[in-house]
N, C-alpha and C positions, 0 to 999 in steps of 0.2 A: 505494500501499500504505500510505503513511505515513497517509494521508488516512482511510482505515479503520479504524485504528489507534487513532489517540487519540479518534474519537469511541466506540468500542468500549472503552476505557481509562476515558471517562468516566462510563460508564452503569453498567460494573464499583463505578468506586470509591462512585456513588452508592450502591447499592445495597448494598454494604459499608454506610456509612456511615447508610443509613436502618433498617439492622439491628442496629446495633451496642444499642440499647436493648433488641431482641427476643431476640438472641439472642450466645451467646457471640463473642468478637471479641479480638482482638491486634493493635497498630498498635504500631510500633517504629522502629527503623531498623537499618540493616543495613553489612556492608561486607565484600567481596572478595575473593578475588583468584583468578586463573585462567590457563592458561597450554596451548597445542598446537599441532597440526603441521596444517598445510593445503596442499591446491594449487591455484593460481589458475594462470587460461590467460587471453588477452588478446586479444579479435579486431579488429583494427583496418579501416577502412572499405575497406581495399585487401584483404582476407579475410586478409590475411597473421596467423598465431597464433604468440604465444609465451605462455611458461607454466612456472612451479615449482613445488619447495616453498616453503615459508614458516613458518619460526618463529615464534610471536609468545606474549606475554602481559603482564597487565594489572591493570588494579585499579577497582574500580567499588563505589558507597557508592548509599544511595538509601531508601526509605521500605517496610517490608514487615506485610502484613495476614495474620492468620490467625485463619479462624473459629471452630478449636478448639487455642487451645497446651496447657491442662490439662484439658481438660473431657473426660468418662469417652465420647465418641463414639469410634467406631474409624475415622470419615473426616473430613480436616479439607481446605479448601482453602487454599494459600498464593500469595498473591500477589506480587510483587518490582519495583516501580515505580525506575528509580536512571537514574544517568548513569556515564560510566566515562572512562578514558583508557588506552591501550593502544600497541605495539610491536611491530614485528614486522619482520625483516630488518633487523638491526644494520647491516651495511653500507649500508644505504641510507638508514637513519636517516628510517621510516616511523611517523609520528604520527596517532592515530588519536584523535577526540572521538565519544563517541557515546551515545545514548538507547536504554536497556536495557529490556525486560519481561518475563518468565517466571511461565507457571502451573504451581504442581505439586499434586498430587493426592495428599495422603499419607494410607497407610494406617497405623495404629499397630500395633505389635508387641509391645510393653509399654508397661503404663501405670499410673501408681498418683499419688499425694496428691505426691509429688518428682520425678519422672522422668516423659519419655514418647518413647520409641526408635516411629521411622517410618520408612514409606520406600514410594517411592510416584514414577510417573512424571510427565514434565514437559515441556511445550512453551512455548517464546521465541521472541520476536522482536527486533528489532535495528534502528537506524540508524546508521551511521556515516559521519562525514566525514576527512578524513586526506591526510597528503602525505608526499612525501618528496624529499631531497635527497642526490644521492650524485657522486661521482666515479669513472669507468672507465676502461679502457685498450682500447683496438681501432680499429676502421674504421668508418667511417660516411658515408653517402651526403648531401653538406650539401643547402639545398635550392637551388633556382633563383634564388629573391631574396639568397641571402646570398653565392653564387657573382656574380651581377652586383654586388653593391654594393661585395663586398669581396676581389672575384679581379681582378689584372690582367690578366692573360695568361689565354691562350685555354684554356677545359679543355672536354673531354667531355663527352656529355651523363651518360656514367655514369662521375662522377669522383669517386672515394671516398678519403677522407680517413683517415689511420693517425694515432692518439697518441690523448693524454686530452680525453676531455670529460667535461660537467656534465650532468647530469639532471635536472631536476624533474618530478613527478608530482603533479596532486590526483587525490582518489576521492570517492564518491561511491556507498556500498553500503547495501543493503537484504538482511538476512538473516532465517532461522526456522531454529531448532534443536529435538531433542526429543531426551531422553534419561532416566535412570535417577537419581532424587535421595535422599538419605537423610539422616538426623536423627536429635538428640535436642534435647530443649526440658528445662531445667532448671528445677524452679519454685521462685522465692524469695518464699516466703511466699504470701499471698494475691492481689498484683495486679499481681507483675511474674514476667518469666521472661526464662533467657538461652539463647539456641539456636545452636548448632554445628551445621552443613550443610556436606554435599560432593555430590559427583559427576560425571559423565562424560557428556558430551550430543554430537551430528554433525548440525555447523550447514551449511547451502549458503546460499550468497550470491552475489546480482548486483548489477548496479552499472555505473557509466560510470566512466571517468579520461580525464584530458586531461594531454598531454605534452609535455614541451619537452625541446630540445638545444640546447647549447651548446658553443661551441668554448672550450675550459680558460682562453681568454685573452679574450673574449665577453662581451658585456652584453646582446645581442639573439640571440634565439632562431633558428637557423638553420633549424630543423623543427619543427613542429607538427603533435601527431595528437592532433586535438578528438573526446571522445566515442566513445573505445573502449569497446567491449563486456565488460564485464569477467563471470568467473564461477568462483567458490571453492568449496572442501567441505573436511572435514575435522573431526577429532578436538579436543576440549576438554575438561579436568578441571578444578573450581574448589572453592574452599572456600570459606566465609563463617562470619562470625558477627555475631548480631542481639539485642539488647536489646527486647523488647517489655513493656507497659504490658498489664495484660489488664483486659476488662468483660466481667462477669458470668460469668467463664471461670475455674470451679474445678472440680474431679475429683469429682462427684457423678453 
């Protein structure tokens, strides 16, 4: 998916740049805050499945392109390209870094020389890498290599340890989402505009995770689960602020 997104992104950006001299165009930067709740399930190679709800929040920043920030057209295409950081499940201290792309097809509801209100559907794509590090109390089945190295007494094949454990997980997740966005462009003279935007979207992600378990006193993992399949879906709300310079883009 990543290989397909990058060429499409380059083609889109090239078309916008080539058309800048012949059509209205706004170019600028944006910052965004978002948060929501999702359900994540993980299926290991042993076909065991685990899952649960996750609350996450984060911030994004990057570049924004708009084909009609202030012009009299009723339609405009908004493209946001950026990166961001997010945090999920505070107990496990899960951190993500990601690449994000969103496409909004905006329809003007009110427009004049000073302001433009718009609303429209949005489609987005993302790639995130992350990791978590947590302590938990419970029971777990140590791996055979751990028992052979650290257990001096005979133990049966299914020997569970009880107590405190450390868990470290690494994630790679590709995502897609769709939703509804709305906003207002405030024009600062003939050359610049401020844009306020908000929206809600539903997303779906697939990826892999690598999980390691440690004894609370250990530095060597006694269990490793490589390339477990991960799926997640949920709702996210966001708000963003952008500043854009306009080229051949005036209300007329």
